[in-house]
C-alpha positions in Angstrom: 30.8 4.5 -6.1 30.3 4.6 -9.8 34.0 6.3 -11.5 32.5 8.7 -14.0 34.2 8.4 -17.0 36.2 11.5 -18.9 36.0 12.8 -22.2 39.2 14.5 -23.4 38.5 14.1 -27.0 36.4 16.8 -29.4 36.4 15.5 -32.2 34.5 12.0 -33.1 37.4 10.1 -35.8 40.4 11.6 -33.3 38.4 10.3 -30.3 38.3 6.4 -31.6 41.5 7.2 -33.1 42.7 8.1 -29.8 41.6 5.5 -27.9 42.4 3.0 -30.0 46.3 4.3 -29.7 45.9 3.7 -26.1 44.0 0.2 -26.5 47.0 -1.0 -28.7 49.8 0.6 -25.9 48.2 -0.8 -22.9 47.6 -4.5 -24.5 51.7 -4.2 -25.3 52.6 -3.1 -22.0 49.8 -6.0 -20.6 51.1 -8.6 -22.7 55.0 -8.3 -21.0 55.6 -10.4 -18.2 57.4 -7.1 -16.2 54.2 -5.0 -17.4 52.0 -7.5 -16.1 54.1 -7.5 -12.1 54.2 -4.1 -12.4 50.9 -3.4 -13.1 50.2 -6.1 -10.2 52.2 -4.3 -7.5 49.8 -0.7 -8.7 47.2 -2.5 -8.1 48.3 -3.5 -4.3 50.1 -0.5 -3.6 46.7 1.5 -4.7 45.0 -1.5 -2.4 42.2 -3.5 -5.2 42.1 -6.5 -2.0 42.4 -3.7 1.2 40.0 -2.8 3.3 38.9 0.3 2.6 38.9 2.9 6.3 39.0 6.4 5.6 39.2 9.0 2.8 42.4 8.5 2.0 42.3 4.7 1.1 39.0 5.4 -0.1 40.8 7.9 -3.4 43.8 5.3 -3.6 41.5 2.5 -3.8 38.9 4.0 -6.4 42.2 4.8 -8.5 42.8 1.5 -8.3 39.2 0.8 -10.0 40.1 3.4 -12.8 42.3 0.8 -13.5 41.9 -2.1 -13.5 38.6 -1.0 -16.1 40.6 1.1 -18.3 43.2 -2.5 -17.9 39.6 -5.2 -18.9 38.7 -3.0 -21.7 42.2 -3.2 -23.3 42.2 -6.9 -23.1 40.3 -8.7 -20.6 42.2 -11.9 -20.8 45.3 -10.7 -20.3 43.9 -8.7 -17.4 42.2 -12.1 -15.9 46.3 -13.1 -16.6 47.2 -9.8 -13.9 45.2 -10.8 -11.0 45.9 -14.2 -11.2 50.1 -13.7 -11.0 49.5 -11.1 -8.1 47.1 -13.4 -6.4 49.2 -16.3 -6.8 52.6 -14.5 -5.7 52.4 -15.7 -2.4 55.8 -13.0 -0.6 55.4 -10.4 -3.4 57.8 -7.8 -1.0 60.6 -10.9 -1.9 61.4 -10.0 -5.5 
């Protein structure tokens, strides 16, 4: 199921300026090791890598996909680094 983008801004100039600002903020968070770990844990907690088994897990999975889309749009390279770190973290519960 595809997630439809939500239009938040009415003025095209304001819209573009706000998107650039938000993208810059995403990149700041994703550039930090701690930010990448937090985003990775959020993706795991939302069930990005889990089997969808009901309405609640489907909703959480959709939220994870929306987060992935936002991260990839901000900086695909940093997104891939986050996924790589997440997948290589063998025992995340013992930090």
